[in-house]
A tleap script that builds the chain and sets N, CA, C and O, in Angstrom:
source leaprc.protein.ff14SB
mol = sequence {
  NMET ALA SER ILE LYS ASN ARG ILE LEU THR
  LEU ASN GLY GLY SER SER SER ILE LYS PHE
  ALA LEU PHE ALA LEU GLY ASN PRO PRO LYS
  ARG GLU LEU HIE GLY GLN ILE SER ARG ILE
  GLY GLN THR ASN THR SER LEU LEU VAL ALA
  ASP GLU SER ASP ALA GLY VAL ILE SER THR
  ASN THR SER ARG VAL MET VAL GLN VAL ILE
  PRO THR ASP GLU GLU GLN MET ILE ALA ARG
  THR VAL TRP HIE LEU LEU THR ASN ASN LYS
  CGLU
}
set mol.1.N position { 0.858 -1.167 0.000 }
set mol.1.CA position { 0.000 0.000 0.000 }
set mol.1.C position { 0.900 1.224 0.000 }
set mol.1.O position { 1.856 1.284 0.772 }
set mol.2.N position { 0.618 2.177 -0.831 }
set mol.2.CA position { 1.426 3.376 -0.977 }
set mol.2.C position { 1.059 4.413 0.077 }
set mol.2.O position { 0.780 4.063 1.224 }
set mol.3.N position { 1.057 5.656 -0.298 }
set mol.3.CA position { 0.760 6.766 0.604 }
set mol.3.C position { -0.668 6.702 1.123 }
set mol.3.O position { -1.561 6.172 0.461 }
set mol.4.N position { -0.871 7.250 2.319 }
set mol.4.CA position { -2.207 7.289 2.912 }
set mol.4.C position { -3.061 8.382 2.283 }
set mol.4.O position { -4.275 8.416 2.485 }
set mol.5.N position { -2.438 9.270 1.524 }
set mol.5.CA position { -3.196 10.329 0.849 }
set mol.5.C position { -4.181 9.715 -0.137 }
set mol.5.O position { -3.956 8.630 -0.674 }
set mol.6.N position { -5.264 10.426 -0.358 }
set mol.6.CA position { -6.288 9.992 -1.309 }
set mol.6.C position { -6.899 8.644 -0.947 }
set mol.6.O position { -7.118 7.792 -1.808 }
set mol.7.N position { -7.168 8.471 0.333 }
set mol.7.CA position { -7.791 7.254 0.817 }
set mol.7.C position { -9.054 7.613 1.597 }
set mol.7.O position { -9.170 8.718 2.127 }
set mol.8.N position { -9.990 6.680 1.663 }
set mol.8.CA position { -11.201 6.823 2.466 }
set mol.8.C position { -11.178 5.695 3.492 }
set mol.8.O position { -11.028 4.526 3.135 }
set mol.9.N position { -11.328 6.051 4.775 }
set mol.9.CA position { -11.434 5.070 5.841 }
set mol.9.C position { -12.895 4.989 6.245 }
set mol.9.O position { -13.490 6.000 6.619 }
set mol.10.N position { -13.483 3.797 6.174 }
set mol.10.CA position { -14.870 3.612 6.591 }
set mol.10.C position { -14.889 2.860 7.911 }
set mol.10.O position { -14.091 1.949 8.134 }
set mol.11.N position { -15.813 3.252 8.785 }
set mol.11.CA position { -15.999 2.599 10.074 }
set mol.11.C position { -17.466 2.246 10.233 }
set mol.11.O position { -18.339 3.055 9.917 }
set mol.12.N position { -17.742 1.052 10.718 }
set mol.12.CA position { -19.109 0.598 10.948 }
set mol.12.C position { -19.136 -0.023 12.338 }
set mol.12.O position { -18.618 -1.122 12.538 }
set mol.13.N position { -19.738 0.675 13.304 }
set mol.13.CA position { -19.718 0.219 14.674 }
set mol.13.C position { -21.022 -0.406 15.121 }
set mol.13.O position { -22.103 0.068 14.773 }
set mol.14.N position { -20.912 -1.464 15.888 }
set mol.14.CA position { -22.060 -2.105 16.504 }
set mol.14.C position { -21.890 -2.074 18.013 }
set mol.14.O position { -21.020 -1.370 18.526 }
set mol.15.N position { -22.706 -2.825 18.721 }
set mol.15.CA position { -22.651 -2.796 20.180 }
set mol.15.C position { -21.377 -3.419 20.732 }
set mol.15.O position { -20.918 -3.007 21.798 }
set mol.16.N position { -20.794 -4.386 20.055 }
set mol.16.CA position { -19.565 -5.012 20.557 }
set mol.16.C position { -18.555 -5.278 19.448 }
set mol.16.O position { -17.649 -6.095 19.613 }
set mol.17.N position { -18.707 -4.588 18.315 }
set mol.17.CA position { -17.752 -4.788 17.219 }
set mol.17.C position { -17.600 -3.517 16.397 }
set mol.17.O position { -18.480 -2.657 16.377 }
set mol.18.N position { -16.467 -3.420 15.723 }
set mol.18.CA position { -16.201 -2.326 14.788 }
set mol.18.C position { -15.629 -2.957 13.526 }
set mol.18.O position { -14.648 -3.699 13.587 }
set mol.19.N position { -16.237 -2.665 12.390 }
set mol.19.CA position { -15.704 -3.085 11.093 }
set mol.19.C position { -15.077 -1.858 10.446 }
set mol.19.O position { -15.559 -0.739 10.621 }
set mol.20.N position { -14.002 -2.076 9.699 }
set mol.20.CA position { -13.339 -0.958 9.041 }
set mol.20.C position { -12.795 -1.399 7.691 }
set mol.20.O position { -12.550 -2.582 7.453 }
set mol.21.N position { -12.612 -0.417 6.813 }
set mol.21.CA position { -12.025 -0.687 5.496 }
set mol.21.C position { -11.330 0.577 5.014 }
set mol.21.O position { -11.754 1.690 5.327 }
set mol.22.N position { -10.269 0.397 4.255 }
set mol.22.CA position { -9.528 1.506 3.669 }
set mol.22.C position { -9.612 1.380 2.155 }
set mol.22.O position { -9.282 0.336 1.592 }
set mol.23.N position { -10.054 2.449 1.500 }
set mol.23.CA position { -10.248 2.460 0.052 }
set mol.23.C position { -9.346 3.498 -0.599 }
set mol.23.O position { -9.124 4.569 -0.035 }
set mol.24.N position { -8.828 3.190 -1.779 }
set mol.24.CA position { -8.160 4.176 -2.629 }
set mol.24.C position { -9.259 4.917 -3.379 }
set mol.24.O position { -10.222 4.304 -3.841 }
set mol.25.N position { -9.116 6.231 -3.501 }
set mol.25.CA position { -10.118 7.012 -4.218 }
set mol.25.C position { -10.177 6.584 -5.671 }
set mol.25.O position { -9.157 6.235 -6.264 }
set mol.26.N position { -11.351 6.611 -6.234 }
set mol.26.CA position { -11.568 6.254 -7.626 }
set mol.26.C position { -13.029 5.994 -7.852 }
set mol.26.O position { -13.822 6.026 -6.912 }
set mol.27.N position { -13.393 5.738 -9.075 }
set mol.27.CA position { -14.773 5.441 -9.387 }
set mol.27.C position { -14.833 4.087 -10.088 }
set mol.27.O position { -14.623 4.025 -11.299 }
set mol.28.N position { -15.109 3.013 -9.373 }
set mol.28.CA position { -15.474 2.957 -7.961 }
set mol.28.C position { -14.234 2.955 -7.076 }
set mol.28.O position { -13.143 2.631 -7.546 }
set mol.29.N position { -14.386 3.316 -5.787 }
set mol.29.CA position { -13.262 3.213 -4.861 }
set mol.29.C position { -12.800 1.759 -4.767 }
set mol.29.O position { -13.620 0.844 -4.831 }
set mol.30.N position { -11.472 1.540 -4.614 }
set mol.30.CA position { -10.923 0.175 -4.563 }
set mol.30.C position { -10.515 -0.143 -3.124 }
set mol.30.O position { -9.670 0.535 -2.540 }
set mol.31.N position { -11.133 -1.192 -2.561 }
set mol.31.CA position { -10.805 -1.578 -1.190 }
set mol.31.C position { -9.413 -2.189 -1.146 }
set mol.31.O position { -9.113 -3.117 -1.898 }
set mol.32.N position { -8.559 -1.667 -0.260 }
set mol.32.CA position { -7.194 -2.149 -0.124 }
set mol.32.C position { -6.980 -2.964 1.148 }
set mol.32.O position { -6.124 -3.848 1.199 }
set mol.33.N position { -7.772 -2.651 2.175 }
set mol.33.CA position { -7.571 -3.251 3.474 }
set mol.33.C position { -8.902 -3.272 4.204 }
set mol.33.O position { -9.689 -2.335 4.073 }
set mol.34.N position { -9.166 -4.313 4.964 }
set mol.34.CA position { -10.395 -4.359 5.745 }
set mol.34.C position { -10.182 -5.212 6.986 }
set mol.34.O position { -9.214 -5.966 7.079 }
set mol.35.N position { -11.095 -5.081 7.931 }
set mol.35.CA position { -10.978 -5.890 9.128 }
set mol.35.C position { -12.067 -5.568 10.122 }
set mol.35.O position { -12.998 -4.812 9.841 }
set mol.36.N position { -11.926 -6.164 11.296 }
set mol.36.CA position { -12.898 -5.902 12.338 }
set mol.36.C position { -12.308 -6.206 13.706 }
set mol.36.O position { -11.389 -7.013 13.845 }
set mol.37.N position { -12.856 -5.545 14.704 }
set mol.37.CA position { -12.582 -5.832 16.100 }
set mol.37.C position { -13.882 -6.417 16.637 }
set mol.37.O position { -14.933 -5.782 16.553 }
set mol.38.N position { -13.812 -7.612 17.181 }
set mol.38.CA position { -15.010 -8.315 17.647 }
set mol.38.C position { -14.951 -8.540 19.155 }
set mol.38.O position { -13.875 -8.592 19.751 }
set mol.39.N position { -16.125 -8.670 19.752 }
set mol.39.CA position { -16.283 -8.972 21.170 }
set mol.39.C position { -15.644 -7.905 22.062 }
set mol.39.O position { -15.001 -8.225 23.061 }
set mol.40.N position { -15.825 -6.640 21.693 }
set mol.40.CA position { -15.286 -5.530 22.483 }
set mol.40.C position { -15.939 -5.549 23.860 }
set mol.40.O position { -17.160 -5.654 23.977 }
set mol.41.N position { -15.119 -5.446 24.893 }
set mol.41.CA position { -15.623 -5.451 26.256 }
set mol.41.C position { -15.906 -6.824 26.809 }
set mol.41.O position { -16.408 -6.948 27.926 }
set mol.42.N position { -15.598 -7.857 26.054 }
set mol.42.CA position { -15.846 -9.233 26.489 }
set mol.42.C position { -14.512 -9.977 26.519 }
set mol.42.O position { -13.488 -9.448 26.087 }
set mol.43.N position { -14.534 -11.191 27.024 }
set mol.43.CA position { -13.316 -11.997 26.962 }
set mol.43.C position { -13.094 -12.407 25.510 }
set mol.43.O position { -14.038 -12.452 24.721 }
set mol.44.N position { -11.872 -12.697 25.167 }
set mol.44.CA position { -11.502 -13.145 23.819 }
set mol.44.C position { -11.778 -12.100 22.741 }
set mol.44.O position { -12.194 -12.443 21.634 }
set mol.45.N position { -11.548 -10.817 23.063 }
set mol.45.CA position { -11.652 -9.786 22.034 }
set mol.45.C position { -10.675 -10.129 20.916 }
set mol.45.O position { -9.553 -10.559 21.186 }
set mol.46.N position { -11.090 -9.945 19.662 }
set mol.46.CA position { -10.205 -10.288 18.547 }
set mol.46.C position { -10.132 -9.155 17.540 }
set mol.46.O position { -11.075 -8.383 17.368 }
set mol.47.N position { -8.984 -9.079 16.878 }
set mol.47.CA position { -8.733 -8.112 15.817 }
set mol.47.C position { -8.373 -8.883 14.568 }
set mol.47.O position { -7.481 -9.730 14.593 }
set mol.48.N position { -9.060 -8.597 13.477 }
set mol.48.CA position { -8.779 -9.217 12.183 }
set mol.48.C position { -8.473 -8.108 11.192 }
set mol.48.O position { -9.247 -7.159 11.062 }
set mol.49.N position { -7.358 -8.218 10.496 }
set mol.49.CA position { -7.008 -7.279 9.436 }
set mol.49.C position { -6.572 -8.098 8.228 }
set mol.49.O position { -5.780 -9.031 8.363 }
set mol.50.N position { -7.084 -7.758 7.051 }
set mol.50.CA position { -6.729 -8.491 5.835 }
set mol.50.C position { -6.626 -7.516 4.671 }
set mol.50.O position { -7.338 -6.512 4.623 }
set mol.51.N position { -5.738 -7.819 3.740 }
set mol.51.CA position { -5.737 -7.039 2.508 }
set mol.51.C position { -6.471 -7.842 1.456 }
set mol.51.O position { -6.904 -8.963 1.722 }
set mol.52.N position { -6.613 -7.299 0.299 }
set mol.52.CA position { -7.446 -7.958 -0.720 }
set mol.52.C position { -6.812 -9.217 -1.304 }
set mol.52.O position { -7.479 -9.943 -2.042 }
set mol.53.N position { -5.555 -9.495 -0.999 }
set mol.53.CA position { -4.931 -10.719 -1.501 }
set mol.53.C position { -5.175 -11.916 -0.587 }
set mol.53.O position { -4.815 -13.038 -0.944 }
set mol.54.N position { -5.783 -11.703 0.590 }
set mol.54.CA position { -5.966 -12.783 1.550 }
set mol.54.C position { -7.076 -13.755 1.188 }
set mol.54.O position { -7.165 -14.822 1.794 }
set mol.55.N position { -7.905 -13.435 0.247 }
set mol.55.CA position { -8.988 -14.300 -0.235 }
set mol.55.C position { -9.935 -14.737 0.870 }
set mol.55.O position { -10.627 -15.743 0.720 }
set mol.56.N position { -9.981 -14.009 1.969 }
set mol.56.CA position { -10.968 -14.253 2.996 }
set mol.56.C position { -10.664 -15.324 4.015 }
set mol.56.O position { -11.377 -15.406 5.015 }
set mol.57.N position { -9.639 -16.160 3.826 }
set mol.57.CA position { -9.342 -17.218 4.788 }
set mol.57.C position { -8.529 -16.628 5.932 }
set mol.57.O position { -7.459 -16.059 5.715 }
set mol.58.N position { -9.049 -16.769 7.166 }
set mol.58.CA position { -8.350 -16.200 8.318 }
set mol.58.C position { -7.887 -17.264 9.305 }
set mol.58.O position { -7.249 -16.933 10.304 }
set mol.59.N position { -8.190 -18.522 9.051 }
set mol.59.CA position { -7.726 -19.600 9.931 }
set mol.59.C position { -6.336 -20.054 9.477 }
set mol.59.O position { -5.869 -19.699 8.395 }
set mol.60.N position { -5.694 -20.845 10.331 }
set mol.60.CA position { -4.372 -21.373 10.006 }
set mol.60.C position { -4.474 -22.870 9.729 }
set mol.60.O position { -5.532 -23.474 9.904 }
set mol.61.N position { -3.369 -23.457 9.297 }
set mol.61.CA position { -3.354 -24.897 9.019 }
set mol.61.C position { -3.615 -25.726 10.270 }
set mol.61.O position { -4.079 -26.862 10.168 }
set mol.62.N position { -3.324 -25.178 11.450 }
set mol.62.CA position { -3.525 -25.921 12.700 }
set mol.62.C position { -4.893 -25.661 13.329 }
set mol.62.O position { -5.206 -26.236 14.371 }
set mol.63.N position { -5.703 -24.816 12.722 }
set mol.63.CA position { -7.034 -24.533 13.258 }
set mol.63.C position { -7.924 -25.766 13.135 }
set mol.63.O position { -7.789 -26.553 12.198 }
set mol.64.N position { -8.832 -25.921 14.091 }
set mol.64.CA position { -9.758 -27.059 14.063 }
set mol.64.C position { -10.814 -26.906 12.975 }
set mol.64.O position { -11.339 -27.900 12.473 }
set mol.65.N position { -11.126 -25.674 12.610 }
set mol.65.CA position { -12.089 -25.412 11.538 }
set mol.65.C position { -11.511 -24.348 10.615 }
set mol.65.O position { -10.668 -23.553 11.031 }
set mol.66.N position { -11.960 -24.330 9.361 }
set mol.66.CA position { -11.554 -23.269 8.451 }
set mol.66.C position { -12.502 -22.089 8.647 }
set mol.66.O position { -13.721 -22.256 8.646 }
set mol.67.N position { -11.940 -20.912 8.812 }
set mol.67.CA position { -12.731 -19.706 9.017 }
set mol.67.C position { -12.462 -18.753 7.860 }
set mol.67.O position { -11.310 -18.489 7.516 }
set mol.68.N position { -13.530 -18.242 7.265 }
set mol.68.CA position { -13.419 -17.296 6.161 }
set mol.68.C position { -14.235 -16.056 6.466 }
set mol.68.O position { -15.258 -16.124 7.147 }
set mol.69.N position { -13.771 -14.916 5.952 }
set mol.69.CA position { -14.527 -13.675 6.028 }
set mol.69.C position { -15.271 -13.522 4.714 }
set mol.69.O position { -14.672 -13.601 3.641 }
set mol.70.N position { -16.566 -13.304 4.796 }
set mol.70.CA position { -17.371 -13.069 3.605 }
set mol.70.C position { -17.672 -11.576 3.570 }
set mol.70.O position { -18.483 -11.094 4.360 }
set mol.71.N position { -17.032 -10.835 2.666 }
set mol.71.CA position { -17.215 -9.383 2.653 }
set mol.71.C position { -18.636 -8.980 2.250 }
set mol.71.O position { -19.298 -9.654 1.460 }
set mol.72.N position { -19.070 -7.875 2.813 }
set mol.72.CA position { -20.362 -7.302 2.440 }
set mol.72.C position { -20.110 -6.030 1.655 }
set mol.72.O position { -18.968 -5.587 1.530 }
set mol.73.N position { -21.153 -5.452 1.135 }
set mol.73.CA position { -21.014 -4.237 0.342 }
set mol.73.C position { -21.169 -2.964 1.167 }
set mol.73.O position { -21.129 -1.871 0.602 }
set mol.74.N position { -21.347 -3.069 2.497 }
set mol.74.CA position { -21.547 -1.881 3.318 }
set mol.74.C position { -20.396 -0.886 3.163 }
set mol.74.O position { -20.618 0.304 2.937 }
set mol.75.N position { -19.158 -1.391 3.288 }
set mol.75.CA position { -18.004 -0.506 3.208 }
set mol.75.C position { -17.877 0.119 1.818 }
set mol.75.O position { -17.537 1.296 1.696 }
set mol.76.N position { -18.148 -0.663 0.776 }
set mol.76.CA position { -18.076 -0.142 -0.596 }
set mol.76.C position { -19.115 0.954 -0.804 }
set mol.76.O position { -18.824 1.970 -1.434 }
set mol.77.N position { -20.322 0.759 -0.282 }
set mol.77.CA position { -21.372 1.762 -0.413 }
set mol.77.C position { -20.964 3.065 0.289 }
set mol.77.O position { -21.150 4.152 -0.258 }
set mol.78.N position { -20.415 2.949 1.485 }
set mol.78.CA position { -19.968 4.136 2.215 }
set mol.78.C position { -18.856 4.838 1.443 }
set mol.78.O position { -18.883 6.061 1.302 }
set mol.79.N position { -17.885 4.091 0.944 }
set mol.79.CA position { -16.767 4.691 0.207 }
set mol.79.C position { -17.248 5.377 -1.068 }
set mol.79.O position { -16.774 6.465 -1.398 }
set mol.80.N position { -18.175 4.761 -1.782 }
set mol.80.CA position { -18.713 5.394 -2.995 }
set mol.80.C position { -19.430 6.695 -2.668 }
set mol.80.O position { -19.278 7.689 -3.378 }
set mol.81.N position { -20.215 6.689 -1.591 }
set mol.81.CA position { -20.940 7.895 -1.193 }
set mol.81.C position { -19.963 9.007 -0.851 }
set mol.81.O position { -20.145 10.147 -1.279 }
set mol.82.N position { -18.921 8.685 -0.078 }
set mol.82.CA position { -17.915 9.696 0.273 }
set mol.82.C position { -17.214 10.200 -0.973 }
set mol.82.O position { -16.993 11.403 -1.110 }
set mol.83.N position { -16.858 9.300 -1.887 }
set mol.83.CA position { -16.178 9.722 -3.121 }
set mol.83.C position { -17.059 10.696 -3.902 }
set mol.83.O position { -16.573 11.715 -4.394 }
set mol.84.N position { -18.343 10.387 -4.015 }
set mol.84.CA position { -19.253 11.282 -4.733 }
set mol.84.C position { -19.357 12.633 -4.037 }
set mol.84.O position { -19.400 13.669 -4.702 }
set mol.85.N position { -19.396 12.634 -2.717 }
set mol.85.CA position { -19.459 13.901 -1.986 }
set mol.85.C position { -18.185 14.716 -2.157 }
set mol.85.O position { -18.240 15.937 -2.310 }
set mol.86.N position { -17.036 14.043 -2.130 }
set mol.86.CA position { -15.762 14.749 -2.263 }
set mol.86.C position { -15.560 15.330 -3.663 }
set mol.86.O position { -14.922 16.370 -3.823 }
set mol.87.N position { -16.094 14.665 -4.653 }
set mol.87.CA position { -15.875 15.113 -6.034 }
set mol.87.C position { -17.078 15.870 -6.582 }
set mol.87.O position { -17.099 16.243 -7.755 }
set mol.88.N position { -18.092 16.101 -5.722 }
set mol.88.CA position { -19.324 16.769 -6.144 }
set mol.88.C position { -19.955 16.095 -7.341 }
set mol.88.O position { -20.572 16.748 -8.182 }
set mol.89.N position { -19.797 14.780 -7.414 }
set mol.89.CA position { -20.328 13.979 -8.509 }
set mol.89.C position { -21.811 13.728 -8.260 }
set mol.89.O position { -22.186 13.310 -7.164 }
set mol.90.N position { -22.635 13.965 -9.223 }
set mol.90.CA position { -24.094 13.839 -9.063 }
set mol.90.C position { -24.628 12.513 -9.593 }
set mol.90.O position { -25.841 12.365 -9.740 }
set mol.91.N position { -23.757 11.538 -9.886 }
set mol.91.CA position { -24.193 10.249 -10.442 }
set mol.91.C position { -25.091 9.508 -9.500 }
set mol.91.O position { -25.544 8.408 -9.816 }
savepdb mol mol.pdb
quit
């Protein structure tokens, strides 16, 4: 990932989790990094960070189960809206 300039950071907070994504500006914005903090305020709080080359698999070879992240479009929608606002684009 290059310079932090020209990037959009999206945050989506819930009662015990925060999802985040970093997008490069463009039409459409390109997601470069995403992740989440889960179980905030509880035992076993976890932090997951992945770039777009990770293909969603977050478990290891020694894990008892395979765990994958299935991305949603929430972050992309937020990034597109911000991009349109920043560029005064009326599309």
